[in-house]
Residue, then its C-alpha position, 0 to 999 in steps of 0.5 A: m850779645e852771650t852772658g858768657f861774652w860779658i863774662t870774659i870782658w869783666l873779667t879781663f879789665k878786672l884783672a887790670a885793675v887789681t893788677t894796677f893796684f898792686l903794681l902801684l903799691l909795689g912800683i912806688p917802694l920800687a922806683y923811689g929806691l932806685a931814683r935815690s940809689k947810686g949803688r953798684l946793683k942799680p944796673l942788675l936790678e933795673a935789668c931784672i926789671s925790665l926783662p919782660l920788655v925784651l923777653p917772650p911771653t912764652v919764656l916767662g910764662f914757662y918759669l912761672l908754669i914751672f915754679l908755680s906747679p904742685d911740683g916747683w918749690l914755691g908751688h909746692q910750699l904755698e900748697y903746702h902751708l897755705g892751701w894756695r893753688l896759683l896755676f889756672t886760678f884768679p890770683g896766679l893771673v895777677l901774680g904773673s900780669i904783676i911780674y909781666s908789667l912790672p917795667f910799666m909801672v915802674q919806669p915812669l915813676q922812676s922817671g918821675f923821682e928822677h926828675l923832681p926838683e931836689h929844692l922840694t924834697e930838701a924844704s920838706l925835710v927842713l921843715g920836719k916833715s918824715r920822708f914818708e910825709t914827703l913822698l905822699k905830700i910833696q913828691l907824688p903829687n909833683m908827679k902826676s904825669s908819671l904816675l898817670t902814665g904808669i897806671v894807664l900803661a900797666f892796665a892797658h899792657t895788662v889788658g892785652e896780654f897773652g902769652v903769660i895768661l895763656m901758659i899760667g891760666g888756661n882757658i877757663p870760662g868764668q875764672t882765666r878767659v881773658a879777652s885776649i885768650a877769647i880771640y885766640d879762641e873764636v879765630e881758631a875755631l873760625n868765629y870771625s864775628l865773635a873774634n871781631q867783637y872782642a877785638l873792637i872792644l879792645v881797640f876802642f878802649a885802647l884808643s880812647i885811654l890813650t886819647v884821655v891820657y895825651g891830653i891830660n900830659h898836654r894840659m899838664a905840660q901847657k901849664k908847666a910852660i905859662g907857670k914858667w912865664 
């Protein structure tokens, strides 16, 4: 296989890893706030976070293209004040991927927080632990299944995304050309053999990671069932 092939595969998983890291940092406080919130704006915020689930990727990609372009307000401010140009760059792909994969991280975490027994949190607070300590030492360790689900879904979804990447990243080898774009490009060039190689790697990855996740969740469920006995 050519060097360019492995560079594309490396870039694909690098994008997914970086995106998942930032989604975890962003998703935990968002999910925590949504799980605790009872305000009137909660449904609106949940709807905004979930928009990528129902919007065509090209719609999100189009608006990101507008906002991040040098003529757009955000793109102009970033380039004028910080010298950052996000369109057709790897950081731009990360930003687009964070927005596009946000619900895949937030929703499992929110469900995890909502299903935690309240007495665990209350006991920790009564013992003098801060809310931050309670989050790190009590709540998160007791929702490992939700954390694992959010991480895997966000990572896998980023690996497979196409529309947003194409709109704001294009197809620049070594910079923005990820596997999903490469498959499309090779099919257009009637190079089915190389497209098949990219596709097989993604299929093998998806099958492997889902098998591991289902296996871990099954074991956790069994342990909980044994613990109840």
